[in-house]
mmCIF file of the N, C-alpha and C atoms, coordinates in Angstrom:
data_MODEL
# 
_entry.id   MODEL 
# 
loop_
_atom_site.group_PDB 
_atom_site.id 
_atom_site.type_symbol 
_atom_site.label_atom_id 
_atom_site.label_alt_id 
_atom_site.label_comp_id 
_atom_site.label_asym_id 
_atom_site.label_entity_id 
_atom_site.label_seq_id 
_atom_site.pdbx_PDB_ins_code 
_atom_site.Cartn_x 
_atom_site.Cartn_y 
_atom_site.Cartn_z 
_atom_site.occupancy 
_atom_site.B_iso_or_equiv 
_atom_site.pdbx_formal_charge 
_atom_site.auth_seq_id 
_atom_site.auth_comp_id 
_atom_site.auth_asym_id 
_atom_site.auth_atom_id 
_atom_site.pdbx_PDB_model_num 
ATOM 1   N N  . MET A 1 1  ? 74.584 58.748 136.902 1.00 0.00 ? 1  MET A N  1 
ATOM 2   C CA . MET A 1 1  ? 74.064 59.952 136.244 1.00 0.00 ? 1  MET A CA 1 
ATOM 3   C C  . MET A 1 1  ? 75.160 60.547 135.385 1.00 0.00 ? 1  MET A C  1 
ATOM 4   N N  . ARG A 1 2  ? 74.914 60.691 134.136 1.00 0.00 ? 2  ARG A N  1 
ATOM 5   C CA . ARG A 1 2  ? 75.925 61.239 133.202 1.00 0.00 ? 2  ARG A CA 1 
ATOM 6   C C  . ARG A 1 2  ? 75.793 62.744 133.167 1.00 0.00 ? 2  ARG A C  1 
ATOM 7   N N  . SER A 1 3  ? 76.907 63.396 133.049 1.00 0.00 ? 3  SER A N  1 
ATOM 8   C CA . SER A 1 3  ? 76.865 64.850 132.885 1.00 0.00 ? 3  SER A CA 1 
ATOM 9   C C  . SER A 1 3  ? 76.764 65.185 131.391 1.00 0.00 ? 3  SER A C  1 
ATOM 10  N N  . MET A 1 4  ? 76.127 66.271 131.121 1.00 0.00 ? 4  MET A N  1 
ATOM 11  C CA . MET A 1 4  ? 75.950 66.686 129.717 1.00 0.00 ? 4  MET A CA 1 
ATOM 12  C C  . MET A 1 4  ? 77.215 67.303 129.177 1.00 0.00 ? 4  MET A C  1 
ATOM 13  N N  . SER A 1 5  ? 77.557 67.027 127.964 1.00 0.00 ? 5  SER A N  1 
ATOM 14  C CA . SER A 1 5  ? 78.731 67.672 127.378 1.00 0.00 ? 5  SER A CA 1 
ATOM 15  C C  . SER A 1 5  ? 78.397 69.151 127.089 1.00 0.00 ? 5  SER A C  1 
ATOM 16  N N  . ARG A 1 6  ? 79.380 69.934 126.951 1.00 0.00 ? 6  ARG A N  1 
ATOM 17  C CA . ARG A 1 6  ? 79.221 71.395 126.723 1.00 0.00 ? 6  ARG A CA 1 
ATOM 18  C C  . ARG A 1 6  ? 78.376 71.626 125.474 1.00 0.00 ? 6  ARG A C  1 
ATOM 19  N N  . SER A 1 7  ? 78.586 70.779 124.447 1.00 0.00 ? 7  SER A N  1 
ATOM 20  C CA . SER A 1 7  ? 77.876 71.021 123.155 1.00 0.00 ? 7  SER A CA 1 
ATOM 21  C C  . SER A 1 7  ? 76.382 70.801 123.257 1.00 0.00 ? 7  SER A C  1 
ATOM 22  N N  . LYS A 1 8  ? 75.909 70.031 124.253 1.00 0.00 ? 8  LYS A N  1 
ATOM 23  C CA . LYS A 1 8  ? 74.496 69.718 124.402 1.00 0.00 ? 8  LYS A CA 1 
ATOM 24  C C  . LYS A 1 8  ? 73.827 70.672 125.386 1.00 0.00 ? 8  LYS A C  1 
ATOM 25  N N  . MET A 1 9  ? 74.591 71.481 126.084 1.00 0.00 ? 9  MET A N  1 
ATOM 26  C CA . MET A 1 9  ? 74.038 72.380 127.081 1.00 0.00 ? 9  MET A CA 1 
ATOM 27  C C  . MET A 1 9  ? 73.694 73.687 126.351 1.00 0.00 ? 9  MET A C  1 
ATOM 28  N N  . MET A 1 10 ? 72.653 74.379 126.905 1.00 0.00 ? 10 MET A N  1 
ATOM 29  C CA . MET A 1 10 ? 72.270 75.683 126.398 1.00 0.00 ? 10 MET A CA 1 
ATOM 30  C C  . MET A 1 10 ? 73.121 76.750 127.147 1.00 0.00 ? 10 MET A C  1 
ATOM 31  N N  . ASN A 1 11 ? 73.497 77.788 126.425 1.00 0.00 ? 11 ASN A N  1 
ATOM 32  C CA . ASN A 1 11 ? 74.125 78.912 127.122 1.00 0.00 ? 11 ASN A CA 1 
ATOM 33  C C  . ASN A 1 11 ? 73.052 79.739 127.835 1.00 0.00 ? 11 ASN A C  1 
ATOM 34  N N  . ARG A 1 12 ? 73.510 80.665 128.626 1.00 0.00 ? 12 ARG A N  1 
ATOM 35  C CA . ARG A 1 12 ? 72.588 81.457 129.451 1.00 0.00 ? 12 ARG A CA 1 
ATOM 36  C C  . ARG A 1 12 ? 71.516 82.213 128.631 1.00 0.00 ? 12 ARG A C  1 
ATOM 37  N N  . ASP A 1 13 ? 71.945 82.781 127.514 1.00 0.00 ? 13 ASP A N  1 
ATOM 38  C CA . ASP A 1 13 ? 70.993 83.512 126.667 1.00 0.00 ? 13 ASP A CA 1 
ATOM 39  C C  . ASP A 1 13 ? 69.957 82.596 126.048 1.00 0.00 ? 13 ASP A C  1 
ATOM 40  N N  . GLN A 1 14 ? 70.365 81.429 125.623 1.00 0.00 ? 14 GLN A N  1 
ATOM 41  C CA . GLN A 1 14 ? 69.440 80.456 125.071 1.00 0.00 ? 14 GLN A CA 1 
ATOM 42  C C  . GLN A 1 14 ? 68.407 80.058 126.125 1.00 0.00 ? 14 GLN A C  1 
ATOM 43  N N  . MET A 1 15 ? 68.899 79.730 127.318 1.00 0.00 ? 15 MET A N  1 
ATOM 44  C CA . MET A 1 15 ? 67.998 79.257 128.381 1.00 0.00 ? 15 MET A CA 1 
ATOM 45  C C  . MET A 1 15 ? 67.023 80.396 128.788 1.00 0.00 ? 15 MET A C  1 
ATOM 46  N N  . ARG A 1 16 ? 67.548 81.560 129.090 1.00 0.00 ? 16 ARG A N  1 
ATOM 47  C CA . ARG A 1 16 ? 66.688 82.659 129.499 1.00 0.00 ? 16 ARG A CA 1 
ATOM 48  C C  . ARG A 1 16 ? 65.688 83.046 128.433 1.00 0.00 ? 16 ARG A C  1 
ATOM 49  N N  . GLY A 1 17 ? 66.129 83.026 127.190 1.00 0.00 ? 17 GLY A N  1 
ATOM 50  C CA . GLY A 1 17 ? 65.244 83.345 126.100 1.00 0.00 ? 17 GLY A CA 1 
ATOM 51  C C  . GLY A 1 17 ? 64.096 82.373 125.946 1.00 0.00 ? 17 GLY A C  1 
ATOM 52  N N  . ARG A 1 18 ? 64.411 81.102 126.053 1.00 0.00 ? 18 ARG A N  1 
ATOM 53  C CA . ARG A 1 18 ? 63.386 80.086 125.917 1.00 0.00 ? 18 ARG A CA 1 
ATOM 54  C C  . ARG A 1 18 ? 62.432 80.107 127.108 1.00 0.00 ? 18 ARG A C  1 
ATOM 55  N N  . ILE A 1 19 ? 62.915 80.418 128.248 1.00 0.00 ? 19 ILE A N  1 
ATOM 56  C CA . ILE A 1 19 ? 62.077 80.526 129.448 1.00 0.00 ? 19 ILE A CA 1 
ATOM 57  C C  . ILE A 1 19 ? 61.116 81.747 129.263 1.00 0.00 ? 19 ILE A C  1 
ATOM 58  N N  . ALA A 1 20 ? 61.685 82.886 128.823 1.00 0.00 ? 20 ALA A N  1 
ATOM 59  C CA . ALA A 1 20 ? 60.864 84.059 128.592 1.00 0.00 ? 20 ALA A CA 1 
ATOM 60  C C  . ALA A 1 20 ? 59.803 83.809 127.539 1.00 0.00 ? 20 ALA A C  1 
ATOM 61  N N  . GLU A 1 21 ? 60.184 83.045 126.501 1.00 0.00 ? 21 GLU A N  1 
ATOM 62  C CA . GLU A 1 21 ? 59.208 82.715 125.451 1.00 0.00 ? 21 GLU A CA 1 
ATOM 63  C C  . GLU A 1 21 ? 58.087 81.856 126.012 1.00 0.00 ? 21 GLU A C  1 
ATOM 64  N N  . ALA A 1 22 ? 58.382 80.879 126.833 1.00 0.00 ? 22 ALA A N  1 
ATOM 65  C CA . ALA A 1 22 ? 57.384 80.017 127.429 1.00 0.00 ? 22 ALA A CA 1 
ATOM 66  C C  . ALA A 1 22 ? 56.483 80.807 128.351 1.00 0.00 ? 22 ALA A C  1 
ATOM 67  N N  . LYS A 1 23 ? 57.063 81.724 129.143 1.00 0.00 ? 23 LYS A N  1 
ATOM 68  C CA . LYS A 1 23 ? 56.263 82.557 130.042 1.00 0.00 ? 23 LYS A CA 1 
ATOM 69  C C  . LYS A 1 23 ? 55.328 83.485 129.217 1.00 0.00 ? 23 LYS A C  1 
ATOM 70  N N  . GLY A 1 24 ? 55.804 83.934 128.096 1.00 0.00 ? 24 GLY A N  1 
ATOM 71  C CA . GLY A 1 24 ? 54.981 84.790 127.223 1.00 0.00 ? 24 GLY A CA 1 
ATOM 72  C C  . GLY A 1 24 ? 53.843 84.009 126.645 1.00 0.00 ? 24 GLY A C  1 
ATOM 73  N N  . LYS A 1 25 ? 54.059 82.754 126.258 1.00 0.00 ? 25 LYS A N  1 
ATOM 74  C CA . LYS A 1 25 ? 53.003 81.944 125.727 1.00 0.00 ? 25 LYS A CA 1 
ATOM 75  C C  . LYS A 1 25 ? 51.944 81.700 126.783 1.00 0.00 ? 25 LYS A C  1 
ATOM 76  N N  . LEU A 1 26 ? 52.396 81.420 128.010 1.00 0.00 ? 26 LEU A N  1 
ATOM 77  C CA . LEU A 1 26 ? 51.458 81.194 129.124 1.00 0.00 ? 26 LEU A CA 1 
ATOM 78  C C  . LEU A 1 26 ? 50.631 82.454 129.385 1.00 0.00 ? 26 LEU A C  1 
ATOM 79  N N  . LYS A 1 27 ? 51.314 83.607 129.401 1.00 0.00 ? 27 LYS A N  1 
ATOM 80  C CA . LYS A 1 27 ? 50.617 84.873 129.634 1.00 0.00 ? 27 LYS A CA 1 
ATOM 81  C C  . LYS A 1 27 ? 49.605 85.157 128.525 1.00 0.00 ? 27 LYS A C  1 
ATOM 82  N N  . GLU A 1 28 ? 49.976 84.851 127.299 1.00 0.00 ? 28 GLU A N  1 
ATOM 83  C CA . GLU A 1 28 ? 49.056 85.059 126.179 1.00 0.00 ? 28 GLU A CA 1 
ATOM 84  C C  . GLU A 1 28 ? 47.805 84.162 126.327 1.00 0.00 ? 28 GLU A C  1 
ATOM 85  N N  . MET A 1 29 ? 48.016 82.922 126.736 1.00 0.00 ? 29 MET A N  1 
ATOM 86  C CA . MET A 1 29 ? 46.877 81.999 126.907 1.00 0.00 ? 29 MET A CA 1 
ATOM 87  C C  . MET A 1 29 ? 45.964 82.455 128.039 1.00 0.00 ? 29 MET A C  1 
ATOM 88  N N  . VAL A 1 30 ? 46.554 82.952 129.141 1.00 0.00 ? 30 VAL A N  1 
ATOM 89  C CA . VAL A 1 30 ? 45.783 83.473 130.260 1.00 0.00 ? 30 VAL A CA 1 
ATOM 90  C C  . VAL A 1 30 ? 44.966 84.681 129.798 1.00 0.00 ? 30 VAL A C  1 
ATOM 91  N N  . GLY A 1 31 ? 45.607 85.542 129.058 1.00 0.00 ? 31 GLY A N  1 
ATOM 92  C CA . GLY A 1 31 ? 44.907 86.715 128.509 1.00 0.00 ? 31 GLY A CA 1 
ATOM 93  C C  . GLY A 1 31 ? 43.749 86.305 127.625 1.00 0.00 ? 31 GLY A C  1 
ATOM 94  N N  . ARG A 1 32 ? 43.913 85.271 126.804 1.00 0.00 ? 32 ARG A N  1 
ATOM 95  C CA . ARG A 1 32 ? 42.822 84.815 125.931 1.00 0.00 ? 32 ARG A CA 1 
ATOM 96  C C  . ARG A 1 32 ? 41.681 84.289 126.777 1.00 0.00 ? 32 ARG A C  1 
ATOM 97  N N  . ILE A 1 33 ? 42.024 83.421 127.742 1.00 0.00 ? 33 ILE A N  1 
ATOM 98  C CA . ILE A 1 33 ? 40.970 82.816 128.601 1.00 0.00 ? 33 ILE A CA 1 
ATOM 99  C C  . ILE A 1 33 ? 40.224 83.870 129.371 1.00 0.00 ? 33 ILE A C  1 
ATOM 100 N N  . MET A 1 34 ? 40.962 84.844 129.930 1.00 0.00 ? 34 MET A N  1 
ATOM 101 C CA . MET A 1 34 ? 40.320 85.883 130.761 1.00 0.00 ? 34 MET A CA 1 
ATOM 102 C C  . MET A 1 34 ? 39.677 86.983 129.920 1.00 0.00 ? 34 MET A C  1 
ATOM 103 N N  . GLY A 1 35 ? 39.935 86.989 128.606 1.00 0.00 ? 35 GLY A N  1 
ATOM 104 C CA . GLY A 1 35 ? 39.375 88.045 127.773 1.00 0.00 ? 35 GLY A CA 1 
ATOM 105 C C  . GLY A 1 35 ? 40.099 89.370 127.999 1.00 0.00 ? 35 GLY A C  1 
ATOM 106 N N  . ASN A 1 36 ? 41.352 89.334 128.450 1.00 0.00 ? 36 ASN A N  1 
ATOM 107 C CA . ASN A 1 36 ? 42.112 90.508 128.758 1.00 0.00 ? 36 ASN A CA 1 
ATOM 108 C C  . ASN A 1 36 ? 43.107 90.778 127.625 1.00 0.00 ? 36 ASN A C  1 
ATOM 109 N N  . ARG A 1 37 ? 42.804 91.747 126.777 1.00 0.00 ? 37 ARG A N  1 
ATOM 110 C CA . ARG A 1 37 ? 43.653 92.040 125.636 1.00 0.00 ? 37 ARG A CA 1 
ATOM 111 C C  . ARG A 1 37 ? 45.052 92.517 126.038 1.00 0.00 ? 37 ARG A C  1 
ATOM 112 N N  . SER A 1 38 ? 45.122 93.326 127.078 1.00 0.00 ? 38 SER A N  1 
ATOM 113 C CA . SER A 1 38 ? 46.456 93.825 127.558 1.00 0.00 ? 38 SER A CA 1 
ATOM 114 C C  . SER A 1 38 ? 47.356 92.701 127.946 1.00 0.00 ? 38 SER A C  1 
ATOM 115 N N  . THR A 1 39 ? 46.850 91.721 128.726 1.00 0.00 ? 39 THR A N  1 
ATOM 116 C CA . THR A 1 39 ? 47.684 90.585 129.163 1.00 0.00 ? 39 THR A CA 1 
ATOM 117 C C  . THR A 1 39 ? 48.104 89.760 127.953 1.00 0.00 ? 39 THR A C  1 
ATOM 118 N N  . ARG A 1 40 ? 47.182 89.550 127.012 1.00 0.00 ? 40 ARG A N  1 
ATOM 119 C CA . ARG A 1 40 ? 47.475 88.785 125.819 1.00 0.00 ? 40 ARG A CA 1 
ATOM 120 C C  . ARG A 1 40 ? 48.617 89.474 125.024 1.00 0.00 ? 40 ARG A C  1 
ATOM 121 N N  . MET A 1 41 ? 48.565 90.780 124.857 1.00 0.00 ? 41 MET A N  1 
ATOM 122 C CA . MET A 1 41 ? 49.574 91.529 124.136 1.00 0.00 ? 41 MET A CA 1 
ATOM 123 C C  . MET A 1 41 ? 50.912 91.499 124.885 1.00 0.00 ? 41 MET A C  1 
ATOM 124 N N  . GLN A 1 42 ? 50.859 91.603 126.169 1.00 0.00 ? 42 GLN A N  1 
ATOM 125 C CA . GLN A 1 42 ? 52.112 91.513 126.969 1.00 0.00 ? 42 GLN A CA 1 
ATOM 126 C C  . GLN A 1 42 ? 52.747 90.141 126.723 1.00 0.00 ? 42 GLN A C  1 
ATOM 127 N N  . GLY A 1 43 ? 51.941 89.124 126.690 1.00 0.00 ? 43 GLY A N  1 
ATOM 128 C CA . GLY A 1 43 ? 52.477 87.760 126.403 1.00 0.00 ? 43 GLY A CA 1 
ATOM 129 C C  . GLY A 1 43 ? 53.129 87.675 125.059 1.00 0.00 ? 43 GLY A C  1 
ATOM 130 N N  . LYS A 1 44 ? 52.538 88.280 124.075 1.00 0.00 ? 44 LYS A N  1 
ATOM 131 C CA . LYS A 1 44 ? 53.122 88.289 122.704 1.00 0.00 ? 44 LYS A CA 1 
ATOM 132 C C  . LYS A 1 44 ? 54.458 89.021 122.688 1.00 0.00 ? 44 LYS A C  1 
ATOM 133 N N  . VAL A 1 45 ? 54.503 90.137 123.414 1.00 0.00 ? 45 VAL A N  1 
ATOM 134 C CA . VAL A 1 45 ? 55.757 90.911 123.480 1.00 0.00 ? 45 VAL A CA 1 
ATOM 135 C C  . VAL A 1 45 ? 56.855 90.066 124.172 1.00 0.00 ? 45 VAL A C  1 
ATOM 136 N N  . GLU A 1 46 ? 56.491 89.421 125.266 1.00 0.00 ? 46 GLU A N  1 
ATOM 137 C CA . GLU A 1 46 ? 57.471 88.541 125.974 1.00 0.00 ? 46 GLU A CA 1 
ATOM 138 C C  . GLU A 1 46 ? 57.963 87.441 125.088 1.00 0.00 ? 46 GLU A C  1 
ATOM 139 N N  . GLN A 1 47 ? 57.097 86.892 124.250 1.00 0.00 ? 47 GLN A N  1 
ATOM 140 C CA . GLN A 1 47 ? 57.479 85.862 123.361 1.00 0.00 ? 47 GLN A CA 1 
ATOM 141 C C  . GLN A 1 47 ? 58.540 86.369 122.344 1.00 0.00 ? 47 GLN A C  1 
ATOM 142 N N  . VAL A 1 48 ? 58.298 87.543 121.811 1.00 0.00 ? 48 VAL A N  1 
ATOM 143 C CA . VAL A 1 48 ? 59.243 88.117 120.839 1.00 0.00 ? 48 VAL A CA 1 
ATOM 144 C C  . VAL A 1 48 ? 60.570 88.400 121.490 1.00 0.00 ? 48 VAL A C  1 
ATOM 145 N N  . ILE A 1 49 ? 60.534 88.951 122.723 1.00 0.00 ? 49 ILE A N  1 
ATOM 146 C CA . ILE A 1 49 ? 61.809 89.200 123.447 1.00 0.00 ? 49 ILE A CA 1 
ATOM 147 C C  . ILE A 1 49 ? 62.530 87.910 123.711 1.00 0.00 ? 49 ILE A C  1 
ATOM 148 N N  . GLY A 1 50 ? 61.785 86.867 124.106 1.00 0.00 ? 50 GLY A N  1 
ATOM 149 C CA . GLY A 1 50 ? 62.396 85.585 124.405 1.00 0.00 ? 50 GLY A CA 1 
ATOM 150 C C  . GLY A 1 50 ? 62.996 84.964 123.156 1.00 0.00 ? 50 GLY A C  1 
ATOM 151 N N  . LYS A 1 51 ? 62.292 85.028 122.018 1.00 0.00 ? 51 LYS A N  1 
ATOM 152 C CA . LYS A 1 51 ? 62.816 84.480 120.790 1.00 0.00 ? 51 LYS A CA 1 
ATOM 153 C C  . LYS A 1 51 ? 64.104 85.221 120.369 1.00 0.00 ? 51 LYS A C  1 
ATOM 154 N N  . THR A 1 52 ? 64.089 86.494 120.537 1.00 0.00 ? 52 THR A N  1 
ATOM 155 C CA . THR A 1 52 ? 65.262 87.334 120.192 1.00 0.00 ? 52 THR A CA 1 
ATOM 156 C C  . THR A 1 52 ? 66.423 86.942 121.042 1.00 0.00 ? 52 THR A C  1 
ATOM 157 N N  . GLN A 1 53 ? 66.235 86.824 122.324 1.00 0.00 ? 53 GLN A N  1 
ATOM 158 C CA . GLN A 1 53 ? 67.336 86.453 123.203 1.00 0.00 ? 53 GLN A CA 1 
ATOM 159 C C  . GLN A 1 53 ? 67.826 85.034 122.922 1.00 0.00 ? 53 GLN A C  1 
ATOM 160 N N  . ALA A 1 54 ? 66.934 84.099 122.672 1.00 0.00 ? 54 ALA A N  1 
ATOM 161 C CA . ALA A 1 54 ? 67.367 82.729 122.350 1.00 0.00 ? 54 ALA A CA 1 
ATOM 162 C C  . ALA A 1 54 ? 68.090 82.712 121.043 1.00 0.00 ? 54 ALA A C  1 
ATOM 163 N N  . SER A 1 55 ? 67.691 83.476 120.078 1.00 0.00 ? 55 SER A N  1 
ATOM 164 C CA . SER A 1 55 ? 68.394 83.535 118.806 1.00 0.00 ? 55 SER A CA 1 
ATOM 165 C C  . SER A 1 55 ? 69.781 84.110 118.973 1.00 0.00 ? 55 SER A C  1 
ATOM 166 N N  . PHE A 1 56 ? 69.900 85.123 119.820 1.00 0.00 ? 56 PHE A N  1 
ATOM 167 C CA . PHE A 1 56 ? 71.228 85.718 120.157 1.00 0.00 ? 56 PHE A CA 1 
ATOM 168 C C  . PHE A 1 56 ? 72.108 84.628 120.768 1.00 0.00 ? 56 PHE A C  1 
ATOM 169 N N  . GLY A 1 57 ? 71.558 83.830 121.669 1.00 0.00 ? 57 GLY A N  1 
ATOM 170 C CA . GLY A 1 57 ? 72.301 82.729 122.280 1.00 0.00 ? 57 GLY A CA 1 
ATOM 171 C C  . GLY A 1 57 ? 72.687 81.696 121.293 1.00 0.00 ? 57 GLY A C  1 
ATOM 172 N N  . ASP A 1 58 ? 71.787 81.386 120.358 1.00 0.00 ? 58 ASP A N  1 
ATOM 173 C CA . ASP A 1 58 ? 72.098 80.407 119.301 1.00 0.00 ? 58 ASP A CA 1 
ATOM 174 C C  . ASP A 1 58 ? 73.274 80.896 118.424 1.00 0.00 ? 58 ASP A C  1 
ATOM 175 N N  . ALA A 1 59 ? 73.241 82.186 118.124 1.00 0.00 ? 59 ALA A N  1 
ATOM 176 C CA . ALA A 1 59 ? 74.322 82.758 117.303 1.00 0.00 ? 59 ALA A CA 1 
ATOM 177 C C  . ALA A 1 59 ? 75.653 82.698 118.070 1.00 0.00 ? 59 ALA A C  1 
ATOM 178 N N  . LYS A 1 60 ? 75.619 83.032 119.330 1.00 0.00 ? 60 LYS A N  1 
ATOM 179 C CA . LYS A 1 60 ? 76.840 82.962 120.158 1.00 0.00 ? 60 LYS A CA 1 
ATOM 180 C C  . LYS A 1 60 ? 77.382 81.551 120.181 1.00 0.00 ? 60 LYS A C  1 
ATOM 181 N N  . GLU A 1 61 ? 76.519 80.560 120.275 1.00 0.00 ? 61 GLU A N  1 
ATOM 182 C CA . GLU A 1 61 ? 76.905 79.196 120.322 1.00 0.00 ? 61 GLU A CA 1 
ATOM 183 C C  . GLU A 1 61 ? 77.535 78.754 119.003 1.00 0.00 ? 61 GLU A C  1 
ATOM 184 N N  . GLN A 1 62 ? 76.986 79.222 117.881 1.00 0.00 ? 62 GLN A N  1 
ATOM 185 C CA . GLN A 1 62 ? 77.501 78.880 116.572 1.00 0.00 ? 62 GLN A CA 1 
ATOM 186 C C  . GLN A 1 62 ? 78.924 79.480 116.435 1.00 0.00 ? 62 GLN A C  1 
ATOM 187 N N  . LEU A 1 63 ? 79.127 80.717 116.913 1.00 0.00 ? 63 LEU A N  1 
ATOM 188 C CA . LEU A 1 63 ? 80.454 81.352 116.854 1.00 0.00 ? 63 LEU A CA 1 
ATOM 189 C C  . LEU A 1 63 ? 81.429 80.598 117.740 1.00 0.00 ? 63 LEU A C  1 
ATOM 190 N N  . ARG A 1 64 ? 80.964 80.114 118.846 1.00 0.00 ? 64 ARG A N  1 
ATOM 191 C CA . ARG A 1 64 ? 81.852 79.418 119.784 1.00 0.00 ? 64 ARG A CA 1 
ATOM 192 C C  . ARG A 1 64 ? 82.294 78.072 119.162 1.00 0.00 ? 64 ARG A C  1 
ATOM 193 N N  . LYS A 1 65 ? 81.468 77.466 118.391 1.00 0.00 ? 65 LYS A N  1 
ATOM 194 C CA . LYS A 1 65 ? 81.755 76.143 117.800 1.00 0.00 ? 65 LYS A CA 1 
ATOM 195 C C  . LYS A 1 65 ? 82.689 76.262 116.571 1.00 0.00 ? 65 LYS A C  1 
ATOM 196 N N  . ARG A 1 66 ? 82.856 77.459 116.019 1.00 0.00 ? 66 ARG A N  1 
ATOM 197 C CA . ARG A 1 66 ? 83.718 77.643 114.846 1.00 0.00 ? 66 ARG A CA 1 
ATOM 198 C C  . ARG A 1 66 ? 85.154 77.316 115.177 1.00 0.00 ? 66 ARG A C  1 
ATOM 199 N N  . PRO A 1 67 ? 85.854 76.688 114.245 1.00 0.00 ? 67 PRO A N  1 
ATOM 200 C CA . PRO A 1 67 ? 87.262 76.361 114.481 1.00 0.00 ? 67 PRO A CA 1 
ATOM 201 C C  . PRO A 1 67 ? 88.170 77.540 114.476 1.00 0.00 ? 67 PRO A C  1 
# 
């Protein structure tokens, strides 16, 4: 089993953001299926928060890679 190099790993913000984004998508789908507008909107909000956190993590990673 090979270990991943640091450059291929996600930092904590990237990972948490992408998880939050996925949870938001799931919540939005559940809201659509159930016909619950509130749950659907909460899912959309979670997606935006997740994307923002992942983008912050991406930016941190880019700064870390700079010479």
